[in-house]
N, C-alpha and C positions, 0 to 999 in steps of 0.2 A: 142857168144854175151852175155855169163852169166856173163862176168866180168863188165857189165854195168847195170845189173839186180839189182832192189833195193826191191824184194819182200820180205815181213815179215818186213820190214824197217819202223819206223815212223820218218817222216820229220816234221821240222817246218821252215817255211819261214816267215820273217818279211816284212812288206810293200809289201804284197802279192795282193792287190786289183787291182793294173794294172802295165803296163809297164814289166820292168824286173822281178819282184818279181812274177806276174802273169804267166809269160812265164816260169819261173823257177818251179813254183808250179804244172805247168800242165805238163811239162816235168818229173819231179820226180814222178807223178802219173802214167804217161805213162810207166816209168820204174818198175813201181810195188809198189812204197811206198804208205803208207798211209799218207796223208799230212795234216797238220794243219796249217791254212792260218791266220797269224796275221797281223791286220792292224788298224789304226784308224777310217776307214770308214765302214770296213765290215769283215767277218769271226769273229775270235776272236778277239774283239776290245781291243786295248792295244795302250798306249803311252810307247814306250820302253825307254824313258828318265825317267820314273816313276817307281822306283824299287816295290813299293806296287803292281803296276799294272803288271809288269812283273812276279813277283813271284805267283800272282794269276791266270794269264795266264797259266804259265807253270804247275801249279799244276792241272788245269783243264784237259792239255793234258795228263799228265802223263809221261810214258817212252818216251825217245827222243832218236833217234839214228843219226840223221841229223840235223844240224841247219844250215839255211842260213840267214846269217844277211844282209839282203837288205835294211831295212828301212833308208831312208836317206832324208835330205833336202838340199837345197842352197839358200844362199841370194846373188846375183848377185851385189854386191856392192863392191867399191874399199875401201880401207883402210881409207881414209878421209871421207868416206859416212856411212859407216856400223856402225850401233849402237851397243853399249854393249850388249843389250839385243838380238839383232839379232845374234851377235857373239856367246854369250853365248847358245842360243837354236841350233845353228848348230852343235857346239860340243856336246852339251847335247844328240842330236839325233845320230848323225853321229859316235861319238867315245863312250861316256859313255853308250849310249843304246846298242851299241854293245857289249860292256863289260858286261852289267848286264845280257845280255841274254845269252852272252857264258858261265859265271859262272854258271847261274841256269842250263844251257843245260848240261854242263860238270860235275855237281853232278849226273845227271842220267845216262849219258855215262859211269862215272866212276864205278858205281855201276853194270852195265852192260856188263862190260868187253871191252869197247870202243866206239868210234862214230867218226864221221867227222863234222868238222864246216868250213863252207866257207863264209868269208866275202866279201863284196863287196868295193873294195878300187876304185881306178880311175887312169887314166895316171896322174892324176893331184897330186897324191901321189908321183910321182916321178919327176915331172916336175914343173917348175913356172907357166907354163900355157902361153896361146897367149891372154887371157883376164884377166884383174884384179879380184880376187876372194878368197881374203885372207883366210876367214872362212874355206870355201869348201876345199882348197888346204892345209891347217894346218891340217884339220881333216882327210882327207885322207891320209895324210903322216904319221899321228899317226897311222891309221889303218895298213898300212903295217908293221909298226914296232911292233905294238901289235900282229899281226898275227905271228910274228917272236917269240915275248916272249911266248904268249900263246902255240904255238907248242912246244917249249922246256918245259914249265912248265907241260904240260899235256900229254907228249909222253910216260911217264912211266905209264900211263893209257890206253894206247892204243887208244887214241885220235888225230886225225890229224886234223891241223888246217891250211888252205890256204886262199889265196885270189884270187880274179879275179878283174883285174883293165881294165875297159872298156875305151874307148876313147868316143867321142860324139855319143849317140844313141839316136833315136827320142823317147822321152817320155815326160811326162808332164814336168820335171825338165828342159829339153832342149829345150820347146818350142820357147823361145827367139831366140835361135840359129837357128833352122830350119825354123823360119818364115821370117827371115831376109836374104835376098839374099846376100849381101855384107859380112855378118857376115859368113854366110854358104861357101860361096866362101873362105873366108880366111882359116876356117877349112880344107876345102879340099885341100887347097895349103900345108898344113902341114901333110897331109895323104898320104904316098907314094903309097899305093894301089889304090886311088882314090875311094876308096869304103867303106862307114861307115857301121859297123856290125847294123843288125836288134836286137830286144830283143831276139830272139831267138837262135841267135849266141852266145851270152852271157850266156843263160841258158843252152846251151850245154857245153860249158866249166865249168859251175858249177855242172851239172851232172856228168862230168868225175871226177872233184876232190872230189865230194861226195860219189863215187862209189867204188867199189872193184878194178877196172881198176888202182887207184891211190893209191894202198895200202902203197905203198913205198914213197909216196910223200908228205912232210910235211913242214911248214913253209915258203912257196914260194908264192909269187903273180904273178900270170900269165895273162900278157897283152893279151887284145883281142883290139887291136888298128890299125889294118892295117897297120903297120909300123910307126905309130907316134913316138913312143921311139927309133926306130931305129937310128933317126938323131943324 
């Protein structure tokens, strides 16, 4: 089981105060990593869409071996309802923030002979979805291809870049889904296994991609979706 151990590694998880981010940080710690938790609300406080805050947070952390870009937001409005400000904020956090954190972390990884970046994409990065959510879908589609682009750019430095694409998981972001029986029924109808993952299921996939078990894997986005994308 040594191929899943992260002893001696320093990991950074953004959006780590709750949900998938917290579960991921906990899993990385159990695997032996020292984990720096970045969030707007607790841990190392940082708005990932603010370049100066990102630079300051990573300067405080120092060496980085693993980065998990988990911070993200959603504005569940259709194309006619969403405001320009709401659109810009979703793109800023979900895409630009991911890029800013990846760039800073990669500088440290480059100096130290390599590392691993795992991004949080979504099944909505591959699908138009079953509910109108254009800003989120656009941002996550961009994350899928940015993952490929950074994987190719950083490969020569021994830095692997992958992503995980969850389906609907019970978190603060998905409360409107899980508290509405009719909406949840529709989600289950599009889920072949009939079982939605928990945050620990997503964290386990991230742990795999972050560690030595995935040493020859880069540029991929791994769905954890109970079969949603197989349709």
